[in-house]
Backbone atoms as SQL, in Angstrom:
CREATE TABLE atoms (id INTEGER PRIMARY KEY, chain TEXT, resi INTEGER, resn TEXT, atom TEXT, x REAL, y REAL, z REAL);
INSERT INTO atoms VALUES
  (1, 'A', 1, 'MET', 'N', -52.613, 0.461, -9.059),
  (2, 'A', 1, 'MET', 'CA', -51.370, 1.730, -9.888),
  (3, 'A', 1, 'MET', 'C', -51.965, 2.513, -10.815),
  (4, 'A', 2, 'LEU', 'N', -52.141, 3.908, -10.429),
  (5, 'A', 2, 'LEU', 'CA', -52.988, 5.046, -11.485),
  (6, 'A', 2, 'LEU', 'C', -51.994, 5.048, -12.666),
  (7, 'A', 3, 'VAL', 'N', -52.500, 4.850, -13.563),
  (8, 'A', 3, 'VAL', 'CA', -51.831, 4.959, -15.240),
  (9, 'A', 3, 'VAL', 'C', -52.574, 6.278, -15.828),
  (10, 'A', 4, 'VAL', 'N', -51.591, 7.601, -16.281),
  (11, 'A', 4, 'VAL', 'CA', -51.916, 8.359, -16.562),
  (12, 'A', 4, 'VAL', 'C', -51.088, 8.639, -17.919),
  (13, 'A', 5, 'SER', 'N', -51.820, 9.034, -19.195),
  (14, 'A', 5, 'SER', 'CA', -50.846, 9.400, -20.445),
  (15, 'A', 5, 'SER', 'C', -49.933, 10.552, -20.058),
  (16, 'A', 6, 'LEU', 'N', -49.113, 10.604, -21.142),
  (17, 'A', 6, 'LEU', 'CA', -47.918, 11.648, -20.885),
  (18, 'A', 6, 'LEU', 'C', -48.794, 13.121, -21.365),
  (19, 'A', 7, 'PRO', 'N', -49.606, 12.920, -22.412),
  (20, 'A', 7, 'PRO', 'CA', -50.511, 14.312, -22.565),
  (21, 'A', 7, 'PRO', 'C', -50.804, 14.888, -21.051),
  (22, 'A', 8, 'MET', 'N', -51.598, 13.996, -20.569),
  (23, 'A', 8, 'MET', 'CA', -52.500, 14.069, -19.335),
  (24, 'A', 8, 'MET', 'C', -51.564, 14.768, -18.178),
  (25, 'A', 9, 'MET', 'N', -50.278, 14.271, -18.162),
  (26, 'A', 9, 'MET', 'CA', -49.610, 14.352, -16.902),
  (27, 'A', 9, 'MET', 'C', -48.821, 16.062, -17.170),
  (28, 'A', 10, 'VAL', 'N', -48.570, 16.305, -18.876),
  (29, 'A', 10, 'VAL', 'CA', -48.208, 17.792, -19.089),
  (30, 'A', 10, 'VAL', 'C', -49.172, 18.662, -18.699),
  (31, 'A', 11, 'VAL', 'N', -50.396, 18.397, -18.920),
  (32, 'A', 11, 'VAL', 'CA', -51.676, 19.210, -18.680),
  (33, 'A', 11, 'VAL', 'C', -51.598, 19.283, -17.221),
  (34, 'A', 12, 'LEU', 'N', -51.512, 18.548, -16.235),
  (35, 'A', 12, 'LEU', 'CA', -51.229, 18.366, -14.785),
  (36, 'A', 12, 'LEU', 'C', -50.367, 19.434, -14.444),
  (37, 'A', 13, 'ALA', 'N', -49.257, 19.319, -15.009),
  (38, 'A', 13, 'ALA', 'CA', -48.097, 19.952, -14.996),
  (39, 'A', 13, 'ALA', 'C', -48.215, 21.643, -15.167),
  (40, 'A', 14, 'VAL', 'N', -48.736, 21.716, -16.252),
  (41, 'A', 14, 'VAL', 'CA', -49.136, 23.153, -16.368),
  (42, 'A', 14, 'VAL', 'C', -50.228, 23.961, -15.434),
  (43, 'A', 15, 'LEU', 'N', -51.043, 22.790, -14.861),
  (44, 'A', 15, 'LEU', 'CA', -51.876, 23.373, -14.054),
  (45, 'A', 15, 'LEU', 'C', -51.094, 23.912, -12.520),
  (46, 'A', 16, 'LEU', 'N', -50.423, 23.022, -12.417),
  (47, 'A', 16, 'LEU', 'CA', -49.825, 22.978, -11.168),
  (48, 'A', 16, 'LEU', 'C', -48.697, 24.242, -11.059),
  (49, 'A', 17, 'THR', 'N', -48.232, 24.668, -12.326),
  (50, 'A', 17, 'THR', 'CA', -47.518, 25.624, -12.487),
  (51, 'A', 17, 'THR', 'C', -48.063, 26.943, -12.499),
  (52, 'A', 18, 'THR', 'N', -49.277, 27.047, -13.024),
  (53, 'A', 18, 'THR', 'CA', -50.125, 28.144, -12.995),
  (54, 'A', 18, 'THR', 'C', -50.428, 28.391, -11.802),
  (55, 'A', 19, 'LYS', 'N', -50.862, 27.331, -10.946),
  (56, 'A', 19, 'LYS', 'CA', -51.391, 27.781, -9.567),
  (57, 'A', 19, 'LYS', 'C', -50.219, 27.919, -8.594),
  (58, 'A', 20, 'ALA', 'N', -49.055, 27.398, -8.961),
  (59, 'A', 20, 'ALA', 'CA', -47.688, 27.767, -8.194),
  (60, 'A', 20, 'ALA', 'C', -47.104, 29.117, -8.425),
  (61, 'A', 21, 'SER', 'N', -47.462, 29.500, -9.579),
  (62, 'A', 21, 'SER', 'CA', -47.172, 30.961, -9.935),
  (63, 'A', 21, 'SER', 'C', -47.889, 32.153, -8.982),
  (64, 'A', 22, 'SER', 'N', -49.199, 32.025, -8.578),
  (65, 'A', 22, 'SER', 'CA', -49.972, 32.769, -7.893),
  (66, 'A', 22, 'SER', 'C', -49.743, 32.652, -6.578),
  (67, 'A', 23, 'SER', 'N', -49.665, 31.325, -6.332),
  (68, 'A', 23, 'SER', 'CA', -49.445, 31.180, -4.746),
  (69, 'A', 23, 'SER', 'C', -47.761, 31.598, -4.655),
  (70, 'A', 24, 'LEU', 'N', -46.607, 31.710, -5.254),
  (71, 'A', 24, 'LEU', 'CA', -45.536, 32.557, -4.997),
  (72, 'A', 24, 'LEU', 'C', -45.756, 33.433, -4.830),
  (73, 'A', 25, 'THR', 'N', -46.392, 34.397, -5.554),
  (74, 'A', 25, 'THR', 'CA', -46.590, 35.722, -5.354),
  (75, 'A', 25, 'THR', 'C', -47.296, 36.119, -3.854),
  (76, 'A', 26, 'ASP', 'N', -48.167, 35.462, -3.770),
  (77, 'A', 26, 'ASP', 'CA', -49.219, 35.649, -2.433),
  (78, 'A', 26, 'ASP', 'C', -48.234, 35.205, -1.301),
  (79, 'A', 27, 'ALA', 'N', -47.208, 34.151, -1.451),
  (80, 'A', 27, 'ALA', 'CA', -46.387, 33.766, -0.276),
  (81, 'A', 27, 'ALA', 'C', -45.455, 34.757, -0.258),
  (82, 'A', 28, 'ALA', 'N', -44.791, 35.569, -1.363),
  (83, 'A', 28, 'ALA', 'CA', -43.747, 36.443, -1.089),
  (84, 'A', 28, 'ALA', 'C', -44.409, 37.647, -0.454),
  (85, 'A', 29, 'GLN', 'N', -45.465, 38.277, -0.858),
  (86, 'A', 29, 'GLN', 'CA', -46.134, 39.170, -0.040),
  (87, 'A', 29, 'GLN', 'C', -46.389, 39.203, 1.335),
  (88, 'A', 30, 'ARG', 'N', -46.899, 38.020, 1.657),
  (89, 'A', 30, 'ARG', 'CA', -47.022, 37.505, 3.105),
  (90, 'A', 30, 'ARG', 'C', -45.472, 37.883, 3.835),
  (91, 'A', 31, 'LYS', 'N', -44.542, 37.219, 3.213),
  (92, 'A', 31, 'LYS', 'CA', -43.392, 37.129, 3.974),
  (93, 'A', 31, 'LYS', 'C', -42.440, 38.378, 4.035),
  (94, 'A', 32, 'GLY', 'N', -43.086, 39.347, 2.845),
  (95, 'A', 32, 'GLY', 'CA', -42.447, 40.649, 2.877),
  (96, 'A', 32, 'GLY', 'C', -41.160, 40.631, 1.829),
  (97, 'A', 33, 'VAL', 'N', -41.204, 39.668, 1.122),
  (98, 'A', 33, 'VAL', 'CA', -40.052, 39.489, -0.229),
  (99, 'A', 33, 'VAL', 'C', -40.306, 40.923, -0.947),
  (100, 'A', 34, 'SER', 'N', -39.344, 41.145, -1.427),
  (101, 'A', 34, 'SER', 'CA', -39.415, 42.429, -2.194),
  (102, 'A', 34, 'SER', 'C', -40.242, 41.889, -3.526),
  (103, 'A', 35, 'VAL', 'N', -41.008, 42.917, -4.006),
  (104, 'A', 35, 'VAL', 'CA', -42.000, 42.660, -5.264),
  (105, 'A', 35, 'VAL', 'C', -41.249, 42.494, -6.466),
  (106, 'A', 36, 'ALA', 'N', -39.898, 42.993, -6.653),
  (107, 'A', 36, 'ALA', 'CA', -39.277, 42.877, -7.727),
  (108, 'A', 36, 'ALA', 'C', -38.918, 41.379, -7.669),
  (109, 'A', 37, 'ARG', 'N', -38.347, 40.835, -6.711),
  (110, 'A', 37, 'ARG', 'CA', -37.903, 39.100, -6.593),
  (111, 'A', 37, 'ARG', 'C', -39.137, 38.252, -6.753),
  (112, 'A', 38, 'ALA', 'N', -40.325, 38.578, -6.147),
  (113, 'A', 38, 'ALA', 'CA', -41.564, 37.908, -6.538),
  (114, 'A', 38, 'ALA', 'C', -41.700, 37.917, -8.085),
  (115, 'A', 39, 'VAL', 'N', -41.711, 39.060, -8.696),
  (116, 'A', 39, 'VAL', 'CA', -42.107, 39.078, -9.722),
  (117, 'A', 39, 'VAL', 'C', -40.849, 38.487, -10.946),
  (118, 'A', 40, 'ALA', 'N', -39.670, 38.359, -10.585),
  (119, 'A', 40, 'ALA', 'CA', -38.429, 37.346, -11.092),
  (120, 'A', 40, 'ALA', 'C', -39.255, 36.019, -11.061),
  (121, 'A', 41, 'VAL', 'N', -39.552, 35.540, -9.723),
  (122, 'A', 41, 'VAL', 'CA', -39.915, 34.383, -9.745),
  (123, 'A', 41, 'VAL', 'C', -41.001, 33.879, -10.358),
  (124, 'A', 42, 'THR', 'N', -42.203, 34.908, -10.391),
  (125, 'A', 42, 'THR', 'CA', -43.254, 34.826, -11.321),
  (126, 'A', 42, 'THR', 'C', -42.840, 34.500, -12.718),
  (127, 'A', 43, 'ASP', 'N', -42.095, 35.261, -13.001),
  (128, 'A', 43, 'ASP', 'CA', -41.273, 35.333, -14.697),
  (129, 'A', 43, 'ASP', 'C', -40.843, 33.848, -14.908),
  (130, 'A', 44, 'ALA', 'N', -40.010, 33.281, -13.887),
  (131, 'A', 44, 'ALA', 'CA', -39.231, 32.123, -14.258),
  (132, 'A', 44, 'ALA', 'C', -40.362, 30.964, -14.024),
  (133, 'A', 45, 'ASN', 'N', -41.318, 31.378, -13.398),
  (134, 'A', 45, 'ASN', 'CA', -42.268, 30.062, -13.339),
  (135, 'A', 45, 'ASN', 'C', -43.246, 30.271, -14.277),
  (136, 'A', 46, 'ASP', 'N', -43.568, 31.417, -15.137),
  (137, 'A', 46, 'ASP', 'CA', -44.383, 31.640, -16.494),
  (138, 'A', 46, 'ASP', 'C', -43.471, 31.172, -17.270),
  (139, 'A', 47, 'GLN', 'N', -42.147, 31.132, -17.554),
  (140, 'A', 47, 'GLN', 'CA', -41.259, 30.525, -18.553),
  (141, 'A', 47, 'GLN', 'C', -41.294, 29.033, -18.540),
  (142, 'A', 48, 'VAL', 'N', -41.247, 28.348, -17.318),
  (143, 'A', 48, 'VAL', 'CA', -41.506, 27.152, -17.044),
  (144, 'A', 48, 'VAL', 'C', -42.967, 26.560, -17.657),
  (145, 'A', 49, 'ARG', 'N', -43.973, 27.295, -17.273),
  (146, 'A', 49, 'ARG', 'CA', -45.419, 27.084, -17.783),
  (147, 'A', 49, 'ARG', 'C', -45.475, 26.823, -19.321),
  (148, 'A', 50, 'LEU', 'N', -44.375, 28.003, -20.042),
  (149, 'A', 50, 'LEU', 'CA', -44.935, 28.013, -21.619),
  (150, 'A', 50, 'LEU', 'C', -43.924, 27.013, -22.122),
  (151, 'A', 51, 'THR', 'N', -42.625, 26.631, -21.414),
  (152, 'A', 51, 'THR', 'CA', -41.821, 25.489, -21.877),
  (153, 'A', 51, 'THR', 'C', -42.495, 24.185, -21.867),
  (154, 'A', 52, 'THR', 'N', -43.205, 24.141, -20.601),
  (155, 'A', 52, 'THR', 'CA', -44.213, 22.716, -20.504),
  (156, 'A', 52, 'THR', 'C', -45.388, 22.648, -21.521),
  (157, 'A', 53, 'GLN', 'N', -45.733, 23.963, -21.838),
  (158, 'A', 53, 'GLN', 'CA', -46.850, 23.680, -22.903),
  (159, 'A', 53, 'GLN', 'C', -46.437, 23.437, -24.619),
  (160, 'A', 54, 'GLN', 'N', -45.134, 23.958, -24.516),
  (161, 'A', 54, 'GLN', 'CA', -44.442, 23.965, -25.799),
  (162, 'A', 54, 'GLN', 'C', -43.944, 22.165, -25.805),
  (163, 'A', 55, 'GLN', 'N', -43.681, 21.810, -24.544),
  (164, 'A', 55, 'GLN', 'CA', -43.238, 20.249, -24.684),
  (165, 'A', 55, 'GLN', 'C', -44.589, 19.398, -24.842),
  (166, 'A', 56, 'ARG', 'N', -45.617, 19.715, -24.271),
  (167, 'A', 56, 'ARG', 'CA', -47.142, 19.237, -24.197),
  (168, 'A', 56, 'ARG', 'C', -47.477, 19.096, -25.796),
  (169, 'A', 57, 'SER', 'N', -47.317, 20.286, -26.582),
  (170, 'A', 57, 'SER', 'CA', -47.612, 20.297, -27.624),
  (171, 'A', 57, 'SER', 'C', -46.388, 19.221, -28.832),
  (172, 'A', 58, 'ALA', 'N', -45.344, 19.533, -28.335),
  (173, 'A', 58, 'ALA', 'CA', -44.435, 18.253, -29.075),
  (174, 'A', 58, 'ALA', 'C', -44.918, 16.917, -28.808),
  (175, 'A', 59, 'THR', 'N', -45.234, 16.671, -27.643),
  (176, 'A', 59, 'THR', 'CA', -45.431, 15.396, -27.274),
  (177, 'A', 59, 'THR', 'C', -46.883, 14.761, -28.057),
  (178, 'A', 60, 'VAL', 'N', -47.664, 15.786, -28.020),
  (179, 'A', 60, 'VAL', 'CA', -48.938, 15.561, -29.157),
  (180, 'A', 60, 'VAL', 'C', -48.716, 15.137, -30.413),
  (181, 'A', 61, 'GLN', 'N', -47.586, 15.907, -31.016),
  (182, 'A', 61, 'GLN', 'CA', -47.158, 15.693, -32.194),
  (183, 'A', 61, 'GLN', 'C', -46.278, 14.377, -32.219),
  (184, 'A', 62, 'VAL', 'N', -45.653, 13.893, -31.417),
  (185, 'A', 62, 'VAL', 'CA', -44.905, 12.762, -31.375),
  (186, 'A', 62, 'VAL', 'C', -45.932, 11.600, -31.147),
  (187, 'A', 63, 'VAL', 'N', -46.897, 11.611, -30.625),
  (188, 'A', 63, 'VAL', 'CA', -47.982, 10.593, -30.553),
  (189, 'A', 63, 'VAL', 'C', -48.845, 10.543, -31.707),
  (190, 'A', 64, 'GLU', 'N', -48.950, 11.592, -32.232),
  (191, 'A', 64, 'GLU', 'CA', -49.725, 11.712, -33.635),
  (192, 'A', 64, 'GLU', 'C', -48.984, 10.930, -34.617),
  (193, 'A', 65, 'THR', 'N', -47.599, 10.970, -34.732),
  (194, 'A', 65, 'THR', 'CA', -46.605, 10.567, -35.445),
  (195, 'A', 65, 'THR', 'C', -46.707, 8.877, -35.219),
  (196, 'A', 66, 'MET', 'N', -46.292, 8.557, -33.975),
  (197, 'A', 66, 'MET', 'CA', -46.248, 7.175, -34.010),
  (198, 'A', 66, 'MET', 'C', -47.522, 6.495, -34.103),
  (199, 'A', 67, 'GLU', 'N', -48.560, 6.829, -33.989),
  (200, 'A', 67, 'GLU', 'CA', -49.878, 6.515, -34.519),
  (201, 'A', 67, 'GLU', 'C', -49.792, 6.468, -36.264),
  (202, 'A', 68, 'GLN', 'N', -49.434, 7.308, -36.639),
  (203, 'A', 68, 'GLN', 'CA', -49.322, 7.286, -38.171),
  (204, 'A', 68, 'GLN', 'C', -48.569, 6.028, -38.283),
  (205, 'A', 69, 'LEU', 'N', -47.415, 6.159, -38.124),
  (206, 'A', 69, 'LEU', 'CA', -46.457, 5.135, -38.300),
  (207, 'A', 69, 'LEU', 'C', -46.921, 3.598, -37.976),
  (208, 'A', 70, 'THR', 'N', -47.499, 3.350, -36.959),
  (209, 'A', 70, 'THR', 'CA', -48.403, 1.898, -36.540),
  (210, 'A', 70, 'THR', 'C', -49.380, 1.733, -37.732),
  (211, 'A', 71, 'ASP', 'N', -50.247, 2.756, -38.015),
  (212, 'A', 71, 'ASP', 'CA', -51.075, 2.610, -39.119),
  (213, 'A', 71, 'ASP', 'C', -50.441, 1.970, -40.562),
  (214, 'A', 72, 'SER', 'N', -49.077, 2.738, -40.964),
  (215, 'A', 72, 'SER', 'CA', -48.419, 2.594, -42.222),
  (216, 'A', 72, 'SER', 'C', -47.865, 1.207, -41.974),
  (217, 'A', 73, 'SER', 'N', -47.442, 0.688, -40.799),
  (218, 'A', 73, 'SER', 'CA', -46.626, -0.569, -40.417),
  (219, 'A', 73, 'SER', 'C', -47.864, -1.493, -41.013),
  (220, 'A', 74, 'ARG', 'N', -48.963, -1.468, -40.136),
  (221, 'A', 74, 'ARG', 'CA', -50.152, -2.340, -40.625),
  (222, 'A', 74, 'ARG', 'C', -50.540, -2.316, -42.140),
  (223, 'A', 75, 'GLN', 'N', -50.389, -1.283, -42.711),
  (224, 'A', 75, 'GLN', 'CA', -50.569, -1.576, -44.320),
  (225, 'A', 75, 'GLN', 'C', -49.642, -2.119, -44.975),
  (226, 'A', 76, 'VAL', 'N', -48.326, -2.104, -44.659),
  (227, 'A', 76, 'VAL', 'CA', -46.951, -2.629, -45.089),
  (228, 'A', 76, 'VAL', 'C', -47.320, -4.122, -44.881),
  (229, 'A', 77, 'SER', 'N', -47.670, -4.501, -43.838),
  (230, 'A', 77, 'SER', 'CA', -47.743, -5.970, -43.636),
  (231, 'A', 77, 'SER', 'C', -48.843, -6.567, -44.254),
  (232, 'A', 78, 'ALA', 'N', -50.008, -5.905, -43.995),
  (233, 'A', 78, 'ALA', 'CA', -51.267, -6.454, -45.272),
  (234, 'A', 78, 'ALA', 'C', -50.782, -6.719, -46.606),
  (235, 'A', 79, 'THR', 'N', -49.939, -5.603, -47.215),
  (236, 'A', 79, 'THR', 'CA', -49.460, -5.517, -48.570),
  (237, 'A', 79, 'THR', 'C', -48.565, -6.706, -48.704),
  (238, 'A', 80, 'ALA', 'N', -47.467, -6.963, -47.908),
  (239, 'A', 80, 'ALA', 'CA', -46.665, -7.987, -47.856),
  (240, 'A', 80, 'ALA', 'C', -47.538, -9.404, -47.946),
  (241, 'A', 81, 'GLN', 'N', -48.669, -9.577, -47.139),
  (242, 'A', 81, 'GLN', 'CA', -49.062, -10.737, -47.050),
  (243, 'A', 81, 'GLN', 'C', -50.019, -10.963, -48.667),
  (244, 'A', 82, 'GLN', 'N', -50.560, -9.960, -49.018),
  (245, 'A', 82, 'GLN', 'CA', -50.853, -10.218, -50.457),
  (246, 'A', 82, 'GLN', 'C', -49.915, -10.351, -51.223),
  (247, 'A', 83, 'ILE', 'N', -48.934, -9.995, -51.042),
  (248, 'A', 83, 'ILE', 'CA', -47.721, -10.168, -52.066),
  (249, 'A', 83, 'ILE', 'C', -47.123, -11.756, -52.116),
  (250, 'A', 84, 'ALA', 'N', -47.068, -11.931, -50.853),
  (251, 'A', 84, 'ALA', 'CA', -47.130, -13.632, -50.736),
  (252, 'A', 84, 'ALA', 'C', -47.933, -14.694, -51.311),
  (253, 'A', 85, 'ALA', 'N', -49.129, -14.073, -50.920),
  (254, 'A', 85, 'ALA', 'CA', -50.233, -14.814, -51.357),
  (255, 'A', 85, 'ALA', 'C', -50.107, -15.117, -53.192),
  (256, 'A', 86, 'ALA', 'N', -50.069, -13.945, -53.769),
  (257, 'A', 86, 'ALA', 'CA', -49.613, -13.693, -55.151),
  (258, 'A', 86, 'ALA', 'C', -48.707, -14.582, -55.734),
  (259, 'A', 87, 'ALA', 'N', -47.476, -14.345, -54.747),
  (260, 'A', 87, 'ALA', 'CA', -46.608, -15.425, -55.222),
  (261, 'A', 87, 'ALA', 'C', -47.010, -16.602, -55.358),
  (262, 'A', 88, 'GLY', 'N', -47.624, -17.270, -54.355),
  (263, 'A', 88, 'GLY', 'CA', -48.106, -18.657, -54.093),
  (264, 'A', 88, 'GLY', 'C', -49.162, -18.839, -55.356),
  (265, 'A', 89, 'SER', 'N', -49.730, -18.152, -55.780),
  (266, 'A', 89, 'SER', 'CA', -50.643, -18.260, -56.860),
  (267, 'A', 89, 'SER', 'C', -49.884, -18.283, -58.114),
  (268, 'A', 90, 'LEU', 'N', -49.050, -17.419, -58.331),
  (269, 'A', 90, 'LEU', 'CA', -47.752, -17.597, -59.580),
  (270, 'A', 90, 'LEU', 'C', -47.396, -18.705, -59.505),
  (271, 'A', 91, 'ALA', 'N', -46.656, -19.482, -58.430),
  (272, 'A', 91, 'ALA', 'CA', -46.081, -20.346, -58.407),
  (273, 'A', 91, 'ALA', 'C', -46.826, -21.719, -59.039),
  (274, 'A', 92, 'ASP', 'N', -48.090, -21.614, -58.366),
  (275, 'A', 92, 'ASP', 'CA', -49.014, -22.741, -58.622),
  (276, 'A', 92, 'ASP', 'C', -49.403, -22.760, -60.167),
  (277, 'A', 93, 'LEU', 'N', -49.679, -21.575, -60.846),
  (278, 'A', 93, 'LEU', 'CA', -49.618, -21.242, -62.085),
  (279, 'A', 93, 'LEU', 'C', -48.827, -21.657, -62.883),
  (280, 'A', 94, 'ALA', 'N', -47.600, -21.564, -62.642),
  (281, 'A', 94, 'ALA', 'CA', -46.295, -21.875, -63.190),
  (282, 'A', 94, 'ALA', 'C', -46.468, -23.596, -63.285),
  (283, 'A', 95, 'GLY', 'N', -46.437, -24.191, -62.259),
  (284, 'A', 95, 'GLY', 'CA', -46.608, -25.642, -62.060),
  (285, 'A', 95, 'GLY', 'C', -47.648, -26.160, -62.990),
  (286, 'A', 96, 'ASN', 'N', -48.991, -25.309, -63.180),
  (287, 'A', 96, 'ASN', 'CA', -49.859, -26.026, -63.925),
  (288, 'A', 96, 'ASN', 'C', -49.308, -26.061, -65.326),
  (289, 'A', 97, 'LEU', 'N', -48.860, -24.841, -65.592),
  (290, 'A', 97, 'LEU', 'CA', -48.505, -24.416, -66.866),
  (291, 'A', 97, 'LEU', 'C', -47.236, -25.455, -67.593),
  (292, 'A', 98, 'GLU', 'N', -46.611, -25.861, -66.667),
  (293, 'A', 98, 'GLU', 'CA', -45.467, -27.006, -66.768),
  (294, 'A', 98, 'GLU', 'C', -46.127, -28.284, -66.996),
  (295, 'A', 99, 'THR', 'N', -47.078, -28.713, -66.263),
  (296, 'A', 99, 'THR', 'CA', -47.904, -29.886, -66.522),
  (297, 'A', 99, 'THR', 'C', -48.501, -30.099, -67.739),
  (298, 'A', 100, 'ALA', 'N', -49.237, -28.770, -68.030),
  (299, 'A', 100, 'ALA', 'CA', -49.935, -28.909, -69.586),
  (300, 'A', 100, 'ALA', 'C', -48.980, -28.639, -70.604),
  (301, 'A', 101, 'ALA', 'N', -47.606, -27.905, -70.377),
  (302, 'A', 101, 'ALA', 'CA', -46.699, -28.085, -71.492),
  (303, 'A', 101, 'ALA', 'C', -45.913, -29.350, -71.594),
  (304, 'A', 102, 'ALA', 'N', -46.043, -30.152, -70.842),
  (305, 'A', 102, 'ALA', 'CA', -45.506, -31.408, -70.896),
  (306, 'A', 102, 'ALA', 'C', -46.367, -32.522, -71.586),
  (307, 'A', 103, 'ALA', 'N', -47.737, -32.143, -71.246),
  (308, 'A', 103, 'ALA', 'CA', -48.654, -33.052, -71.409),
  (309, 'A', 103, 'ALA', 'C', -48.714, -32.820, -73.137),
  (310, 'A', 104, 'ALA', 'N', -48.858, -31.475, -73.576),
  (311, 'A', 104, 'ALA', 'CA', -49.173, -31.317, -74.722),
  (312, 'A', 104, 'ALA', 'C', -47.781, -31.629, -75.840),
  (313, 'A', 105, 'LYS', 'N', -46.765, -32.003, -75.279),
  (314, 'A', 105, 'LYS', 'CA', -45.406, -32.218, -75.717),
  (315, 'A', 105, 'LYS', 'C', -45.409, -33.810, -76.087),
  (316, 'A', 106, 'GLU', 'N', -46.025, -34.564, -75.026),
  (317, 'A', 106, 'GLU', 'CA', -46.310, -36.039, -75.372),
  (318, 'A', 106, 'GLU', 'C', -47.168, -36.077, -76.202),
  (319, 'A', 107, 'ARG', 'N', -48.287, -35.525, -76.220),
  (320, 'A', 107, 'ARG', 'CA', -49.213, -35.436, -77.349),
  (321, 'A', 107, 'ARG', 'C', -48.775, -35.294, -78.794),
  (322, 'A', 108, 'TYR', 'N', -47.935, -34.461, -79.077),
  (323, 'A', 108, 'TYR', 'CA', -47.630, -33.816, -80.241),
  (324, 'A', 108, 'TYR', 'C', -46.325, -34.174, -80.765);
């Protein structure tokens, strides 16, 4: 199965749309369709191409944002692990202090 990334699919769509635009104009001329109608179809095709390019740009931004969120999540996870380790160390120190205080209390 062929796996293609979303940005690559958008680029392919833009290329196909551009090719289709010139093909439609050529076909219209061969079939004797009016130039005005061919221009309308070409204009609509250009609008689709522009919209596709805008969607591609938005998709790239979404992918970048998702990558940033992934990085942030990893950083939060690492920080949480450090906090847990520090809490464990504090608990050990508290236990040691309690033992030392009890020993000092017995001595004095």
